[in-house]
C-alpha positions in Angstrom: 74.7 112.5 97.0 74.6 111.6 93.0 75.8 108.5 91.5 77.1 110.0 88.2 80.9 109.7 87.4 82.1 113.0 87.6 84.6 113.7 83.8 87.8 114.2 86.3 87.3 110.3 86.7 86.2 109.0 83.3 89.8 108.3 82.4 92.3 107.3 85.3 96.0 106.0 84.6 96.1 102.7 87.1 99.2 102.0 88.7 100.6 99.5 91.7 103.7 97.1 92.6 104.5 93.6 94.0 107.9 94.4 96.0 110.6 92.6 98.8 109.5 94.5 101.2 107.6 97.7 102.7 110.4 99.7 103.6 110.3 102.0 100.4 114.0 103.0 100.4 115.3 100.1 100.4 113.2 97.4 98.9 112.9 96.9 95.3 110.3 96.4 92.6 109.7 92.9 91.5 106.2 93.4 89.3 104.2 96.4 87.9 101.1 97.5 86.3 99.9 100.3 84.5 96.7 100.3 83.0 94.3 102.8 81.2 90.9 102.4 82.6 87.8 103.7 80.5 84.6 105.5 82.3 82.9 102.2 82.9 86.3 100.7 84.1 87.6 99.6 81.0 90.9 98.5 80.2 92.2 99.9 76.9 95.6 99.9 77.3 97.7 97.2 80.1 101.5 97.3 80.6 102.9 94.4 82.7 106.4 93.9 84.1 108.3 91.5 86.0 111.8 92.5 86.8 114.8 90.8 88.2 115.3 92.7 91.5 118.7 91.6 91.9 118.3 91.0 95.5 116.9 87.9 97.2 112.7 88.2 97.6 112.2 87.3 101.5 110.0 84.3 101.6 107.2 87.0 103.5 107.1 88.3 100.3 107.0 85.4 98.2 103.9 84.0 100.2 102.5 87.8 99.4 102.3 87.6 95.8 103.2 84.7 94.7 106.5 85.1 92.5 109.9 83.8 93.6 113.4 84.3 93.5 113.6 81.2 90.4 111.1 83.2 89.0 112.2 86.6 89.1 115.8 85.6 87.9 114.5 83.6 85.1 111.1 85.5 83.2 112.6 88.6 84.8 113.7 91.8 83.6 116.7 93.7 84.2 115.5 96.4 87.5 117.6 99.0 85.6 115.5 98.5 82.6 112.6 97.3 84.2 112.0 100.7 86.6 113.2 102.9 83.1 110.3 101.4 81.4 107.9 102.3 84.6 108.7 105.4 85.0 108.7 106.3 81.0 105.0 105.1 80.9 103.5 105.9 83.9 105.2 110.3 82.7 103.5 109.1 79.4 100.2 109.3 81.1 100.4 112.2 82.9 102.0 114.0 79.8 98.4 112.5 77.8 96.3 114.5 80.9 95.5 111.2 82.3 95.9 111.1 86.8 97.4 108.7 88.5 95.2 106.2 91.2 97.7 104.3 93.4 95.7 103.2 96.2 98.2 103.9 99.0 100.3 106.3 96.8 103.3 106.9 99.1 104.1 103.5 99.2 103.9 102.8 95.6 105.5 106.2 94.4 108.1 107.0 97.0 109.4 102.9 96.1 109.2 104.4 92.3 111.2 106.9 93.3 113.7 105.5 95.0 114.5 102.4 93.0 114.8 105.7 90.1 117.1 107.0 92.1 119.2 103.5 92.3 119.4 103.3 88.4 119.8 106.4 87.8 116.8 106.9 85.9 115.0 110.9 85.6 112.8 111.5 88.2 110.2 114.4 88.3 110.2 117.2 90.8 106.6 117.1 91.3 104.2 114.2 90.3 100.8 115.3 89.4 97.7 114.8 89.4 97.4 111.9 91.8 94.1 110.2 92.8 94.6 108.2 96.2 91.4 105.8 97.0 92.7 105.5 100.2 92.8 109.1 101.2 90.1 109.7 99.7 88.1 106.6 101.1 88.9 108.4 104.6 87.9 111.5 104.2 84.2 110.9 103.0 83.5 108.1 104.5 85.8 108.4 107.9 83.1 107.2 110.2 82.5 104.3 109.1 84.7 100.8 110.9 86.5 98.7 109.8 89.3 98.4 108.0 91.0 100.0 105.0 92.6 97.7 102.4 92.2 97.8 99.5 90.5 94.4 99.4 88.1 95.7 102.0 87.4 99.2 100.6 87.2 97.2 97.0 84.1 95.0 98.9 82.7 97.9 100.5 82.2 99.3 97.5 81.3 96.7 95.2 84.1 96.2 93.3 85.6 92.8 92.9 89.4 92.0 92.6 90.4 89.3 90.4 93.6 88.3 92.0 94.7 90.0 95.4 98.1 91.0 95.0 98.8 90.3 91.3 99.6 94.0 90.9 97.6 94.8 87.5 94.1 93.4 89.3 95.3 95.2 91.9 95.8 98.7 90.2 92.4 98.1 88.2 90.1 97.4 91.3 92.1 100.4 92.6 90.6 102.6 89.7 87.6 101.1 90.1 86.9 101.7 93.6 88.3 105.3 92.9 85.1 106.2 90.0 82.7 104.9 93.0 84.1 106.9 95.7 84.1 109.5 92.9 80.8 108.7 91.6 79.3 108.5 95.0 80.6 111.8 95.8 80.5 113.9 93.0 79.0 116.5 94.7 81.2 117.5 97.1 84.8 116.4 95.5 86.4 119.6 93.3 85.8 118.9 89.4 89.4 119.8 89.1 92.3 117.3 89.8 94.3 120.0 90.8 92.2 121.2 93.3 91.5 117.6 94.6 95.4 117.0 94.4 96.1 119.7 96.7 93.0 118.9 98.9 94.8 115.7 99.1 98.2 116.6 100.5 95.8 118.6 103.1 93.9 115.4 104.2 96.5 113.1 104.1 98.7 115.3 106.6 95.5 115.7 108.8 94.6 111.9 108.5 97.9 111.5 109.5 98.0 113.9 112.8 94.9 112.1 114.0 96.6 108.4 113.7 99.8 109.6 115.5 97.0 111.2 118.1 95.5 108.4 118.7 98.6 106.1 118.7 100.5 108.3 121.3 97.6 108.5 124.0 96.7 104.4 123.7 100.1 102.2 122.5 102.8 104.7 121.9 103.6 108.4 123.6 106.4 108.7 121.0 105.0 107.5 117.7 105.8 109.4 114.3 103.2 109.1 111.6 104.3 110.2 108.2 101.4 112.9 106.5 103.6 113.3 103.8 101.2 113.2 100.3 102.2 111.4 97.4 105.3 110.7 97.9 107.0 110.6 101.3 
């Protein structure tokens, strides 16, 4: 293994959301951040949104991210406006040649796609290239025990998170984790972003199949794990 950062990981568009819930078909975006990281993990651009989701933010979600209904309603922009801005900024980053980094990408990207459809915002048929530190970490260090939450994986790779469950801090931490993984495994990961994207599609499916097999054997014979990536 090497510790030299490969070219494909030197400039990254990182993305994260905080939401009203965990069901991507029905949850709404409350806050979101997109930032551009340089080779040293430094932030050269950052865009943050606070949205009024137009629905009640459940108490359980408020406990996670700290954004109350009052804050969202008095300080947030209309969801239709915010979702359009988020999608436009994300597409601009891709058009500029930067891969999108999202930790557990199927959550944030599927949620954003659902929000785009809800508000009539154009959404691409295919979003690529995407880099998912969760998929990469599980594939490249598959026998490591312990949790694979962003907090746990960041700690393992020596990356600090400012405020966990703050969209901006989580997005930036995810990008820096990706760079640590990229440097550590540069000799085994392809150099082309399109190929890395394609491999993650395969790895995500295999990881889900393995988890489904375990769950059916150990807990629930009818358990189903969705292996679609980066959008479900």
